[in-house]
C-alpha positions in Angstrom: 34.0 78.2 -11.1 34.5 82.0 -10.9 38.3 81.5 -10.7 38.3 79.9 -14.2 35.8 82.4 -15.6 37.7 85.5 -14.5 41.1 84.0 -15.3 39.8 83.5 -18.9 38.4 87.1 -19.0 41.7 88.4 -17.7 43.9 86.6 -20.1 41.7 86.9 -23.2 40.0 90.4 -22.8 42.2 92.0 -20.1 39.1 92.8 -18.2 39.8 95.3 -15.4 39.7 93.7 -12.0 39.5 90.2 -13.2 43.0 89.5 -12.1 41.9 89.9 -8.5 40.6 86.3 -8.7 44.1 85.0 -8.9 44.7 86.0 -5.3 43.8 83.6 -2.5 43.2 86.4 -0.1 40.6 88.0 -2.3 38.7 84.7 -3.0 38.8 83.8 0.7 37.2 87.1 1.6 34.4 86.5 -1.0 34.0 82.9 0.4 33.4 84.3 3.9 30.9 86.9 2.8 29.0 84.4 0.7 28.9 81.7 3.4 27.6 84.3 5.9 24.9 85.4 3.5 23.8 81.8 2.8 23.8 80.7 6.4 22.1 83.8 7.8 19.6 84.6 5.1 18.7 81.3 3.6 19.2 79.6 6.9 16.2 81.3 8.3 14.1 80.0 5.5 15.3 76.5 6.2 14.5 76.8 9.9 11.0 77.9 9.1 10.7 74.9 6.7 11.9 72.5 9.4 9.3 74.0 11.8 6.5 73.4 9.3 7.6 69.8 8.8 7.8 69.4 12.6 11.4 68.3 12.4 11.9 68.8 16.1 14.4 67.5 18.6 13.3 64.9 21.2 15.2 65.8 24.4 16.2 63.0 26.7 15.0 63.5 30.3 18.3 63.9 32.1 17.3 66.3 34.8 19.2 69.2 33.3 18.2 72.9 33.7 16.3 74.2 30.7 16.0 70.9 28.9 12.2 71.1 28.7 12.4 74.4 26.8 14.5 72.8 24.1 11.9 70.2 23.3 10.6 70.6 19.7 13.4 72.9 18.6 14.1 72.2 14.8 17.1 69.9 14.2 19.1 68.9 11.1 20.3 72.5 10.9 23.6 71.1 9.8 22.2 71.3 6.3 22.6 75.1 6.6 26.3 74.7 7.5 27.0 72.2 4.7 25.3 74.4 2.1 27.2 77.5 3.3 30.5 75.6 3.0 30.0 73.8 -0.3 28.5 76.6 -2.4 31.2 79.3 -1.8 33.9 76.7 -2.3 32.5 75.6 -5.6 32.2 79.2 -6.7 35.6 80.6 -5.6 38.1 77.7 -5.3 40.1 75.9 -7.9 38.0 72.7 -8.1 40.8 70.8 -9.9 43.0 71.3 -6.9 43.4 67.8 -5.4 43.1 69.2 -1.9 39.9 71.0 -2.6 38.5 67.8 -4.3 39.4 65.7 -1.3 38.0 68.1 1.3 34.7 68.4 -0.7 34.3 64.7 -0.8 35.0 64.5 2.9 32.3 67.1 3.6 29.7 65.4 1.6 30.6 62.0 2.9 30.3 62.9 6.6 27.3 65.1 6.0 25.5 62.2 4.5 26.3 59.9 7.5 25.0 62.5 9.9 21.9 63.2 7.8 21.0 59.5 7.8 21.4 59.4 11.6 19.1 62.5 12.0 16.6 61.2 9.4 16.2 57.9 11.3 15.7 59.8 14.6 13.3 62.4 13.3 11.3 60.7 10.6 11.5 57.0 11.6 11.0 58.0 15.3 14.0 55.8 16.3 15.8 57.5 19.2 18.9 55.4 18.6 19.4 56.8 15.1 22.0 55.2 12.8 23.7 52.3 14.5 27.1 53.2 15.9 28.8 50.5 14.0 27.6 52.0 10.7 28.9 55.4 11.7 32.3 53.9 12.5 32.3 52.0 9.2 31.5 55.3 7.4 34.3 57.1 9.2 36.7 54.3 8.4 35.7 54.4 4.8 36.5 58.1 4.6 39.8 57.5 6.4 40.7 55.0 3.7 39.9 57.5 1.0 41.8 60.3 2.6 44.8 58.1 3.7 45.1 56.4 0.3 44.8 59.7 -1.6 47.4 61.4 0.6 49.8 58.5 0.2 49.4 57.4 -3.4 48.3 60.6 -5.3 51.3 62.0 -7.2 49.9 65.6 -6.9 50.2 65.6 -3.1 53.8 66.5 -2.5 56.0 68.7 -0.3 59.2 70.7 -0.8 62.0 69.4 1.3 64.0 71.8 3.5 67.5 72.7 2.6 70.3 73.4 5.1 70.7 77.1 5.9 73.9 77.4 3.8 72.2 75.9 0.7 69.6 78.5 0.0 68.2 78.7 -3.6 66.7 81.6 -5.5 63.1 81.2 -6.6 60.2 83.1 -8.0 57.1 82.8 -5.9 53.7 82.4 -7.6 51.4 85.3 -8.3 49.4 84.2 -5.2 52.3 84.9 -2.9 54.8 87.7 -3.4 55.9 89.1 -6.8 59.5 89.5 -5.8 62.4 87.0 -6.3 63.9 85.8 -3.0 66.1 83.3 -1.5 64.5 80.2 0.0 65.6 77.1 1.9 63.6 74.5 0.0 64.4 72.0 -2.7 63.3 73.1 -6.2 61.7 69.8 -6.9 58.7 68.6 -4.8 58.7 65.0 -3.5 56.2 62.5 -2.1 56.5 62.2 1.7 54.8 60.9 4.8 56.3 63.7 6.9 54.1 65.8 9.2 54.7 68.7 11.5 55.6 68.1 15.2 55.5 70.9 17.7 58.1 72.1 20.1 61.2 70.5 18.4 63.8 72.5 16.4 63.6 70.1 13.4 59.9 70.0 13.6 59.1 67.3 11.0 58.3 63.7 11.8 58.2 61.0 9.2 55.6 58.2 9.8 57.8 55.9 7.8 60.4 56.0 10.4 58.2 54.0 12.7 58.9 51.0 10.5 62.7 51.5 10.3 63.2 48.3 12.3 62.0 46.1 9.4 65.0 46.9 7.2 66.2 49.0 4.3 62.9 48.9 2.3 60.8 50.1 5.2 59.6 53.2 3.4 57.6 51.0 0.9 55.4 50.0 3.8 54.8 53.5 5.3 51.1 53.2 4.2 50.6 50.5 6.8 51.2 53.1 9.5 50.0 56.3 7.8 46.5 55.1 6.7 45.5 53.6 10.1 46.6 56.9 11.9 44.5 58.9 9.5 41.5 56.7 10.2 42.0 57.0 14.0 42.2 60.8 13.8 39.0 61.1 11.7 37.0 58.9 14.1 38.3 60.6 17.2 37.8 64.2 16.2 34.5 63.6 14.4 33.0 61.9 17.5 34.6 64.5 19.8 32.7 67.3 17.9 29.5 65.1 18.2 29.9 64.9 21.9 30.6 68.6 22.3 27.3 69.4 20.5 25.3 69.3 23.7 24.8 73.0 24.5 23.5 75.9 22.4 26.4 77.3 20.3 29.1 75.2 22.0 30.2 73.0 19.0 29.5 75.7 16.5 31.6 78.4 18.3 34.4 76.0 19.1 34.6 74.8 15.5 34.7 78.4 14.2 37.7 79.1 16.4 39.5 76.0 15.3 38.7 76.8 11.6 40.3 80.3 11.9 43.5 78.6 13.2 43.5 76.0 10.5 43.1 78.7 7.9 46.2 80.5 9.2 48.2 77.3 9.2 47.1 76.4 5.7 47.9 79.8 4.3 51.4 80.1 5.8 52.1 76.4 4.8 51.2 77.2 1.2 53.1 80.5 1.0 56.8 79.9 0.3 57.7 83.3 1.8 56.1 82.7 5.2 56.9 79.0 5.2 60.6 79.9 4.8 60.5 82.7 7.4 58.7 80.4 10.0 60.9 77.5 9.0 57.9 75.2 8.6 57.0 72.7 5.9 56.1 74.2 2.5 53.3 72.4 0.7 52.7 73.6 -2.9 49.1 74.4 -3.8 47.8 73.9 -0.2 47.0 77.6 0.1 43.9 77.0 -2.0 42.3 75.4 1.1 42.2 78.8 2.6 39.1 79.5 0.5 37.4 76.4 1.8 38.2 77.0 5.4 37.1 80.6 5.1 33.7 79.3 3.9 33.7 76.9 6.9 34.3 79.7 9.4 31.6 81.9 7.8 29.2 79.0 7.8 29.8 78.4 11.5 29.5 82.1 12.5 26.3 82.4 10.4 24.8 79.3 11.9 25.8 80.6 15.4 23.4 83.5 14.8 20.5 81.0 15.2 22.2 78.4 17.3 23.3 80.8 20.2 21.4 80.5 23.4 18.5 80.1 23.3 18.9 78.1 20.1 16.3 78.4 17.3 17.8 75.4 15.6 20.1 72.5 16.4 22.7 71.2 13.9 22.1 67.6 14.7 24.5 64.9 13.6 24.3 66.3 10.1 26.4 69.2 11.3 28.4 67.8 14.3 29.8 64.7 12.6 30.7 66.8 9.6 32.3 69.6 11.5 34.6 67.2 13.4 35.5 65.2 10.4 36.2 68.3 8.3 38.6 69.5 11.0 40.4 66.2 11.2 40.7 65.8 7.4 41.8 69.4 7.0 44.5 69.0 9.7 45.8 65.8 8.0 45.9 67.4 4.6 47.9 70.4 5.8 50.1 68.0 7.9 49.3 69.6 11.2 47.4 66.6 12.7 49.8 66.2 15.6 48.6 69.7 16.8 45.1 68.4 17.1 45.3 67.5 20.8 46.2 71.2 21.5 44.0 72.9 19.0 41.0 70.6 19.5 41.5 70.4 23.3 37.8 70.9 23.9 36.9 68.0 21.8 39.6 65.9 23.4 38.5 66.6 26.9 34.9 65.9 26.0 35.9 62.6 24.5 38.1 61.7 27.5 35.4 62.6 30.0 33.0 60.1 28.4 35.7 57.4 28.2 36.7 57.9 31.8 33.1 58.0 33.1 32.1 54.8 31.3 35.3 53.0 32.0 35.3 53.8 35.7 31.6 53.0 36.1 32.1 49.5 34.6 35.2 48.9 36.7 33.6 49.9 40.0 30.4 47.9 39.2 32.5 44.8 38.6 34.7 45.3 41.7 32.3 46.8 44.2 28.9 45.6 42.9 27.7 49.1 42.0 28.9 51.6 39.4 30.5 54.8 40.6 31.0 58.0 38.6 33.9 60.5 38.3 31.7 63.3 37.0 28.1 64.1 37.8 27.4 63.6 34.1 29.4 63.2 30.9 30.3 64.7 28.6 32.1 67.3 30.7 29.9 70.3 29.9 26.9 68.5 31.5 29.0 68.0 34.7 29.2 71.8 35.1 25.6 72.1 34.2 24.6 69.6 37.0 26.7 71.7 39.4 24.4 74.7 38.7 26.5 76.8 36.3 24.2 78.5 33.7 24.5 77.1 30.2 25.5 80.4 28.5 28.4 80.8 31.0 29.7 77.2 30.4 29.6 77.9 26.6 31.4 81.2 26.9 34.1 79.7 29.2 34.7 76.8 26.9 35.0 79.2 24.0 37.5 81.3 25.9 39.6 78.2 26.5 39.2 77.4 22.8 40.6 80.8 21.9 43.6 80.3 24.2 44.3 76.9 22.8 44.1 78.3 19.3 46.6 81.0 20.1 48.9 78.5 21.7 48.7 76.3 18.6 49.8 79.1 16.3 52.6 80.1 18.8 54.0 76.5 18.6 55.2 77.4 15.1 58.0 79.4 16.8 58.3 77.6 20.2 61.1 75.1 19.6 
């Protein structure tokens, strides 16, 4: 909204300072500040409102230390996060940018699924919440929207790399550098199902190549591989974040770290100067997502103010499903989804711990007549809690690991 307003004032009236809104870095800074203000100031009002309405969390009796003190803590605090993401994005981003539109739809879609789950738990007094099959259907629906848009929308393109000896001179946009330079990208953008793959010198992988065995026209059917992969990524990461949301500040802090990393990856991928220097995929107009992810990080940090131990509010599925889904969709959009197992390593381990625990329990019950467990409790953070490690220490250690994984993810841009 403000981008269009100040662009008009700059071009029509030459208003001093209005040209600053052309720069992604300036609008990203405003988005962070605004999201922090919304989540920290208006968040308190929402927490008080939830207390008055007695929208409290019902804690399952699992025998964990401190679980009794959490009883009655306001939930559905994910509404704070969603508001602190959507409002700054609408104010400072180019709404007509296809990537911004897609990520806003994803945010609202997953937020609604999570809200319905929390609403059923809190107001309908049904501890099961929204049936798991309906959550999966909702996630599949979003995957179809994202996958089809990425594959069929003509505005979603990349610039192909040129060999080193075939560099071309180009003029970067005002949002990059104002100097002409030599770049190693084709002048014309193209549709592609390529993504970034770490550790290899030619670090691009084309999903269409998985169908090369069917003949010369295999690229026409790339959607049959690409769209199911997008659906799988969204389901896995969204549920991973949901499982991670079991301790005060754990999912929020981890998501903020991941968000900062994704912001860096989006910015360098959308800046032709840095994309050429780092020899990574250049995606025109993708840099606009930096504004969104800045609001995302600000919202997580602002919410962490109230969600840190001992938590004054829980995000509920309204927040956790949305956070994971946003991360998955964002990674797919900037074509860095293959980095998810590294960057979202905490979510991955939490997911795997539940899968292994359930699978091993069923296997041993069938074979030996009684179920056995690998961990004292799953997800993994509860295993350490059962061993007597204090909750704040577990959260801090997981976040330290998250920071290390984030740094390693960025380093993969040069490790080949």
